C-alpha positions as CSV (number, residue, x, y, z in Angstrom):
1,M,0.0,0.0,0.0
2,C,1.0,3.5,-0.6
3,L,0.7,6.7,1.5
4,T,-0.6,8.6,-1.5
5,G,-2.8,10.8,0.7
6,W,0.2,11.5,2.9
7,R,2.5,12.6,0.1
8,S,-0.1,14.8,-1.5
9,G,-0.8,16.7,1.7
10,N,-4.2,15.0,2.2
11,S,-4.1,14.4,5.9
12,F,-7.5,12.6,5.8
13,G,-6.1,10.1,3.3
14,A,-3.1,9.5,5.6
15,L,-5.3,9.1,8.6
16,M,-7.4,6.5,6.8
17,Y,-4.3,4.6,5.8
18,L,-2.8,4.6,9.4
19,A,-6.1,3.7,11.0
20,Q,-7.0,1.0,8.5
21,G,-6.7,-1.9,10.9
22,I,-9.2,-0.2,13.3
23,L,-11.6,1.3,10.8
24,M,-11.6,-1.6,8.3
25,P,-11.5,-4.8,10.4
26,D,-12.0,-7.1,7.4
27,Y,-8.7,-5.9,5.8
28,R,-6.7,-9.0,4.8
29,E,-3.0,-9.3,3.8
30,Q,-1.5,-12.0,1.6
31,L,1.7,-13.6,2.7
32,D,3.9,-16.0,0.8
33,V,5.6,-18.6,3.1
34,L,8.5,-20.8,2.0
35,I,7.9,-24.5,2.8
36,V,10.5,-27.2,2.7
37,C,9.5,-30.9,3.0
38,P,11.3,-32.5,6.0
39,G,11.2,-35.8,4.2
40,C,12.7,-35.1,0.7
41,S,13.6,-31.4,0.9
42,L,11.2,-30.4,-1.9
43,V,10.8,-26.6,-1.7
44,G,7.6,-24.7,-2.4
45,V,5.5,-21.7,-1.4
46,A,2.2,-21.5,0.5
47,T,0.2,-18.3,0.0
48,W,-1.9,-17.3,3.0
49,E,-4.5,-14.6,3.5
50,E,-4.3,-13.3,7.0
51,S,-6.2,-10.7,9.1
52,G,-4.5,-8.7,11.8
53,R,-7.4,-9.2,14.2
54,G,-8.6,-12.0,16.4
55,D,-7.0,-14.9,18.3
56,R,-4.6,-17.0,16.1
57,S,-5.1,-20.0,18.4
58,R,-8.6,-20.5,16.9
59,G,-7.0,-20.7,13.4
60,S,-9.9,-18.7,11.9
61,E,-7.9,-15.6,11.0
62,R,-5.7,-17.2,8.3
63,N,-6.7,-19.0,5.1
64,L,-4.6,-21.0,2.7
65,L,-5.1,-19.6,-0.8
66,H,-2.5,-21.5,-2.9
67,L,0.2,-24.1,-2.7
68,S,2.9,-24.5,-5.3
69,A,3.2,-27.7,-7.3
70,G,4.4,-30.7,-5.3
71,F,2.2,-29.9,-2.3
72,H,-1.5,-30.3,-1.5
73,A,-3.8,-29.5,1.4
74,E,-6.0,-32.1,3.1
75,S,-9.3,-31.5,4.7
76,E,-7.9,-32.2,8.2
77,H,-6.5,-29.4,10.3
78,T,-3.4,-29.1,12.5
79,L,-3.6,-28.2,16.2
80,S,-3.3,-24.5,15.2
81,G,-6.3,-24.8,12.9
82,D,-4.4,-24.6,9.6
83,P,-5.0,-27.2,6.9
84,V,-2.6,-30.2,6.8
85,I,-0.1,-29.7,4.0
86,V,1.4,-32.8,2.4
87,C,4.3,-33.3,0.1
88,E,3.2,-35.1,-3.0
89,N,6.7,-36.5,-3.6
90,C,7.1,-38.5,-0.4
91,N,3.7,-38.0,1.4
92,T,5.3,-36.3,4.4
93,I,3.1,-34.0,6.4
94,Q,4.5,-30.5,7.0
95,K,5.2,-29.7,10.7
96,D,2.7,-27.4,12.4
């Protein structure tokens, strides 16, 4: 995101940007996380969508959007509430 309002002297735009987490609680951020299979060392990326609000122990504030080739998600969930990610090369489950 850009502080366009801030640079142009629009203090209202800057305020909206800085208060975004409070004023727009449904704001979500996408994160790419490197994953490495502990069984065969296959490397991939998991793309998550995460909200800055809520209690992560419920697992409800983060969603898996995409896994790179070589990995898949199963319908079961880990103790933290995230989907189980499995290596397709050696069937090893990624650590929680």
